[in-house]
N, C-alpha and C positions, 0 to 999 in steps of 0.2 A: 584347427588352424594353428600355424606356428605361433602367432601372437598370443592366442589363448593359452598355449602351453607355457609361455613366459609368465603370463599373469597367474596361472594356477601354481606355477613353480614358486613365484615370489610369496604367495599366500602360504603354501606348504612350508617354505623355509621359515616364514614368520611364525607359523603355528608351532613348528619344532622348537624354535628359539623361545617362544612363549612358554612351552611346556618345561623346558630344561633350564632356562636362564632368565626368566622374567624378572626376578627380584633384582638383578644386577645390571641388565642391559639398558644403556641409555639413561641411567638415573644418576650418574655423576656422584662420586664420593661415597659409594656404598662401602660399609665397613663389615668386618667379620662379625658374625652373630654373637659369638661368645668366646672370648679368649680363654685359653686353658687356665690362666691364673684366676679367672673370674668364674669358673664353673660352679664353685660353691655358692656364689651370689645368685646365679641363675636358678639353682635348685631351691633357693629360699622363696622363690616366687610361686612355688606349688602350694595351693590353698588347701588347708585341712578340710576333710570331707564333712566333718560335723563338729558340734560344740564340744569343749569350749574353744572359742575362736580367739586368736591372739596374733599380733603382728611381731615383727622382729624385736629382739631385746635391745638392740642398739641401732642407731641411724648414722653410721660413719660417713656416708656420702652426703646425706642431707645436712649434716652438721657443718659441712664445708661450704654450703651455699647461702650466701647473703643476698646476692643479686643474680640475675640470669647470666651475667658475664662469667660467673664461677662455673657454669656448665660447659663452657666452650671447649675446654680441654678434655672432657670426658670421652671415653670410648663408648661404643655402642653397648657393650656389656655393662658398663657403668651406668649408662642411661637407663637400662632395664632395672638394675638394682635400685637406682634412685627412684624410679617409678614405684617400685615395691615399697620402699620406705615412705614415699610421699603419700601413697594410698592409705597406709596405716596411720600415718600422722594425721591425715584428714579424718579417718574414722575415730581415732581417739579424741581429737579436738571436738568434733561435733557431738560425741557421746556426752560431753560435759556441758554443752551449751544448747543443744538442739539446733536444727537448721536444715538446709537443703543438702541432704547427703547423697542420694542416688545419682543426681545429675553430676555432682562433683566427682564421684568415683568413676563415672563413665568417660571422663575426659582427662584422666591423669596422664596417660601416655601422650595424648595430643598436646596437653599443656607443656610437658617436658620437651616435646619435639618442636613446638613453636618457639619456645624461648631459646632452644639450642640452635635452631636454624636461622631465625630472624634476629635482627638487631633491635630488640625492644629496649627502650621505648621509642627510639627513632622510627622504627617500623611499628606503627600503631596496630595493636590487636584489639578489636572491638568484640566483646562477648554479648551476644543477643540475650536479652532478659538478665543475664549475668548472675543468675542464681547458682551457676556452676563454677564460680571463680575461687572457691576455697583453696584448691591446689595452686592456683595462680597467685593468690595472696601469700601463701607460704613461701613460694619461690622468689617473691619480690620484696623481701625484707620485712614481712609482717608476721613471721612465724611466732615470735614471742608474744604477740598481741592476740593470738587466736583464742585464748581463754576469755577475751572480752567480746567475742563475736556476737552481734545482734543484741548488745546491751547498751544502756545509756552511757555515752561517752566512749564507747568501744568501737570495734571494727563494724562497718556496715556489712550486712549479709549480701550486698550486691556491689558491683563496681561503682566507685565514687571518685570523681576527679580530684576532689579536695583531699583525698586520703593518700593518693600515691600517683607519681608521674606515670606509672605503668598502667593505671586505669585510664585508658585513653578517652573513654566515653562512658558516662554513667547510664544506668538502665535499671530495670525492675519490671517494666512492661516489655512486651515482645515486639519483634518484627521491625526493629529500628536499626539494626547493625549495618545492613548493606547500604542504606541511605547515608548513614553517618560516615562509613568508610569511604564511600564515593565522594562525599563532600570534602573530607580531609585530603583525599588524593588530588582532587581538583584544586583545592586551596594551595597545596604544595606546588603545583604547576603554576598557578597564578602568581605566587610569590617569587617565581623565577629561581627557585633553589636548584643548584646543580646536582646535589647529592640524589642519586637514584634511591627511591624507597618504595616499599610495598605496604599498602593498607590491607589488613586482613580482617575479614568479618567472619565470626563463627556463629552459625545459626542452626538451630535444631529442626527436626521434622515437625514439631508442634508449631514453632514460630513461623516456619515458612508457609504454613497454611494461610497466614494473613496476607491480604492483598498488597500491603505496602512493600512487601519483599519483591513482588513482581513489578511494581511501579519503579523500584530502584534498579532491578536487573534490566528492565526495558530501557532505562536511561543510561546504564553503565556502558553498554557497547556503543551507544550513540556518542557519548562523551569520550570514549576510548581512553580511559584513565586506568592506571595500573593498580587494580585491586584483585584480591584473591578472596573468594567466598568458600569457606569450608562448611559443607552441608553435613552436619552431624546427625546421622540417621540411626535412631535407637528404638524405633517402633513404639514410642510412648507419646503419641500425639495428644491424648487427653489424660486427665487425672481422675481416677485411674483409667487407662485404656482397658477395654473389655466390658464397659458398661453396656447392658442391653439397650438398644435404640433402634430407630426405624432403619438404620443402615447396618444393623447386625451388631456384632461385638468386636469387629475389627477396628483398627484406628480410623478416625474420622476422615473421610474425604477420598477422592480419587487419586490425589497426588501420592498419598501413602501407598496405595495399591500399585501405582506406576513405579515408584522407586523400589518397591518389593520385587517387581518384575526385573528391574535392573540388577538387583542383588542376586536374584535367582539365576541370572545369566552371567554370573561372575567369571566363569572360565572364558567365555567369549570376550568379556571386557578386557581381560589380561591379554588375550590374543590380539585384540583390536589395537591396543596401545602399542604393542610391539610391531604390528603390521604397519601402522602409520610411520613409526620410526624408520623401518626398513624401506618403506615406500619412497621416502625423500631421497634415497640414494639412487633411484632409477631415473632414466630420462623422462622429460615432462610428459610425453605421450603416454608412457606406461603409468606415470603417476595419476594422470587424469582417468585412465581406464580403471585402475585400482580403486580410485576414489569412488567411482560409480558402483563398483562391486561392494565396497565397504558400506556405502550408503544403502544399497539394496539389502545387504545382510543385516544391517542395523535395524532397518524397518521390519524385517522378518522376525527378529528376536525381541525387540523392545518397543516397536511402534515409533521409532525415531526418538531422538534425545531432545526433550523440551528445552533444556538449558542451552543447547547449541543453537536452537532456533532463536533464542533470545540474544545470541551473539557471544556467548561464553565458550571458552575452550573447556570441554568437559573431560575430567579424569576420574575414573572410578568404575565401580565401587572399590574401596580399599579398606582393609581391616584396620580400624582405628586404634587397635591395641597392639599391632605388630610393628614395633619400632624398626625392625629390619627393612621393612618396605616404606614405612611412613616417613622416616628421616630422609632417605635419599630422594623420595618423590618430592618432598617439600624443598629440598635443596635444588632439585631440578626446576621446580616452579620459580623459586627465588632467582635463579640464574638465567631464566629465559630471556630472550630478547623481545623487544616490542612491548606494546601496552594492552594487548587484547586481554580483557578480564578472564580469569580462570575460575572454574568451579571444581573443587575437589570434593567428591562424594565419599564420605567415610561411613563405615558401619561400626557402631559401638554398642556395648551392653550397659544400660543404666544400672547402677548398683554394682558394677564389675568388681570382683574380688572380695566381696563380703556376702556370704551365702544368705543371711537373713534378708538383705536388701534385694538380692537377685531373685529370691522366692516370693517377695511381697508383690501384690497386685499393682501398687504404685511405685515399686522399686525403691521404697523408702525416700520418696520425693522430698517430703518435709516431715521431720521427725522431732519429737521432744527429746529430752535427755534419755539415754538408754544404756543398758549394760552390754559392754562390748563382747564379753565371753558368750552370751546367749542371744543377744539381739533384743532382749526384753525391754520394752519401753517403760520408762519410769514415770508413769502417770497414775494418779489416784483415780479410782472409778468415779464418774460423775454422779452426784446425788440428785441432780435435777436435769431435765432434758435440755438440749441445746436449742437455741432459736432456729438453727438450721433444720433440726429434726422435726420441730413443731411445724415449720413451713411444709416440709416434705409430707408429713402425715396429713396435714390439712389438704394439701393438693391431691393426695391419693383419695381422700374422702370425697372431694368435689368431683374428681374424675370417675369415681365408681358410679356416680349418679348421673353423669353427663358425658357422653362420648365425644363431645366437641372440645373438651378440655385437653390441652397438650402442653408439654414442657419443652423449653428450648434452653440450651446451655452452650457457652462458647469455650469448650474444652475443659470445663471445670465441673463435671458431674458429681465428683466426690465432695468438693468444697461447698457446692450449692445445695446438696441433697437430692439433686436430680437423679443420681444413681439409684437411690431408693425407689423413686417413682418409676425409673426405667425397668427395674426388675418386675414391677407389677404391670406396667403398660409399655412394653418395649416399642410397639408400633406407633405410640403417641409421644415418643421421646426423640428429640432431635438435637444431636451434638454437631455443631457446625464447624468445629475446630476453633483455633484462635482467630476468630473473624467476627468481632463484635458489630461492626458496621453491617455486615451481611445478616447477622442474627436479628438485628432490629428491623431491617427492611423485609426480611423473610417473615418475621412475625406480623408486620403490617399487611403483607400479602395474604397471610392466613386469616387475619381479622376481616379483610375485605370480603372473604367468602363465608363468613359466619362462624369460623372457628374461634375458640377462646384461648389465645396463646398466653402462657405465663412465661415470660422471658427472664430467666434467672442469671444475672450477671453481677459480679462484685461491683460495689459502688465505684471503686477507683477505675475499673475497666470500662464501665459504661461511658466514662469521659471520652473514650476512643470513638464513640458512635454518636456524638452530640448532634452533628448535622442531620443524621438519619432520625434521631429523636424529634427534632423540630420539623424538618422538611417532609419526612415520610409518614410520621405518626401524628404529631400535634396539630399541624396545619389541617390535616384531613380528618381530625377528630376520630381517629381509629381506636377502638377499645383494646389496645395492647396493654397487658398487665406486666409491668416491670417489677422484678423482685431484686432488691439491692441488698445482698448479704454483705457483711463486713463494713457496714456503715459506721462512721465515727473512727476513732483511733484504733489501730489493730495491734499495737505493741511492737514486737521484735522485728517485723519486716520493714518498719520505718516509713519515711515520707512517700515513697513511690506506691505504697499500698494502703495508706490511710484513706478512709472514705470520708474525707473532710469537707468536700465541696458539693455534695449532691443536693443538699437543701438549697444552696444558692443557685446552682446551675439548672435545677429542675423547677425550683420555686419561682423563677423569673419567666417561665414559659407559660403563656396564657392557656387555660383550658385543661390542665393536668391536675388530677386530684392526687395529692401527696400525703401518704399515710405513714405515721411513725408510732407503732405500738409501744406502750409503756411496759408491757409484760407479756408472758406467753398466752394468757387468756385473751388479751386484746389482739395479739397476733392472729389467733384463730378467728376472732370476730372480724378482723380487717381482711383476712383472706376471703371470708364469705362476702364482705362488703364489695371488694373489687371484682369478685366473680360476678356479682349482680349488676355492676356498672357496665352498660353497653353503649353509652353515647359519648364517651370520652376516654382518653388514655388515663391510666392510673399507675402510681409508683408506690411501692411498699418497702420501707427501709428498716433494717434492724441490725444490731451489732453481732460481732463474733462472740462465741462463748456460751456459757450456760445461762439458762433462764433462772428465775427467782425461786421457784418451788412453792408448794402450797402453804407451808408454814409462814413464809415471808409475805405471801399474798394476803393471807388472812390477817396477819399482824398489822401490816402497813396500810392495806387498802380495804380491810374489813369485808372481804369477799364471802367469808363463811362457807368455804368449800370443803367437802370431805374428799372429793376427787375432781379431776379436771372435767369440764363439760365434754360430752361426747362429740359435739359439733359446735362450730361457731355460729354466731347470729349477726346479721347485717346491722351496721351502725349508720346513723344519719351523717352525711357528709357535712363538714364545716361546723360541727357542734362539739364543744368540749364538755368536761364534767368536773364537778367539784368533789375532790377526794376527801377533804376534811375542812371543817369550818373553824373560824376563830372563836374563842370564848367570848361571851357577851360582856363580862365584867372586867373589861380592860380599857385602858385609856388610849392605847395605840394599836393600830391594826396594820398588818403587813400581808400582801398577797404575793405568792410565788407562782409564776407561770412556768409550766414545764411542758416540754415536747419530747416524746419518746421515752427511752429507758432511763432518763435522768429522774423520773418521777420518784423512784424509791429513795434516792439521795435527797430529793426535795422534801419528802415527808420526814426523813431523819433530821434534816436541817430545821424544819419547822418545830419539831419536838425539842431540839437543842435550844433554839431561840426562846421558846416559851419556858423551858426549864431554867434558863439563865436570867430571864426578864419576866417577872410575874405580871407586869403591867402591859405586856405585849401579847397580842393574839395573832396567829398566823393562819391564813386560809390557803 
């Protein structure tokens, strides 16, 4: 029919435009990709195929940037060269301090584009988790302080409001950015400020697996506040992604599979954006008909857009390293009318531009100091096992004898040792994504059915599931076994990652057995202990880092071991032990009570006291 020919004609025209001019149509302010005078600068961005790796010898553009305002006059070609210089500045800085490298390398172009397009700090940019903010710190006046990164008195490894006005919201844990951005947008409106501004939340595909992200998105369209969510999709949901588990080796969760399908349909997504732009030029009757065709086609390709169902205007997927497209798209979003929240879906590569990071399973997520030319990490081989590895080996031993033993992690298989368990027992390994609340209640459900769940979550991250810990586990006296790695102070990651509160927040809950081994032998014994506890929940906490080793164990605790025991043995709950007794021929006696791995220092302190005071005996 004639009307159908019109509809097909409009779609065909849109498709042609999408094929030949998608980068420039309707995106306002598109710039030439590479000026002739800057051709040499673009050539510098070609990465060497192999070692030795090295960045530019000079950073002429970066040297002119003290604040984001200094970017405003740059051409697109200069922004690309700036990104190249910034990437290598980040690599060189982290090589000397250690830190979160891969995530920072993945957002270099995005960082440059955001500070170029938006009026920061008036337009607040909230980085979820904020472990990816090193390029942001360099562009916002902190370049000279990068050698102090993650050191006492130095720069934080995360966004920190007291550090810079450009750090709009502090973080360290995940899935907070959209809520914070929405709150700031609403506050701007409540204060009656005339200046139009945009709140921007940058959230990754790991963080967006947390339920709080959807609570915020569900609320955003309802409040109709002007926020932009940039969904940074890099395929690294867990650390490392690819750990064998009950869900396979793909990134944890259905959402990751869903967005992968969106990315796979990228040619259609380009066409759809152009088709919508063209569609607004036609009479309303044709617009409505085209909208139905678009909705039908969208359902055929991707099953519908989840984010649009939540009330967001969805744009993407977009190559997050392509400034030719990213800058004009962000400008278009900035200059849009109305307050409908927008979600820009970008695809990036974690570790981008540094081959050792691109090749690593965790994309150099967190690294110690390293050699830039080769990527070799500058760490001495450990002489003793880590507490994490002792836990993993003990859990494997228990699972080998009991098929009901399972392991649960919230996107941290590598950090908790669950990756080692997963290689041996993939069908009994459950990575739930960054979803600690779900992890705890999921473990509770397993326990109801007679499974023995070991729920391994960092001490600081278990705080996020406190209600589930009490309501779903403790009140019902379900035998969930919580494994709290990184208990106590963790060093360079700072206050957001210290496991300082678990003794207090778990110890006040009735009916939980709380275990804190003093050494690796006790850790094995306590693993056996909590395995055998079937009438209440248990929690086992231990610190980051290496255990004591046989020589220290025999010296301080008089174990008399030639090798580690093959298996642990169950200990009686609620009963301590005397490690050393005071001498009899003394006038004064002192008792030192120790919990956990401070026992070694307690014994050394006892020796020091007795050595300095002959009349004092220490138990």
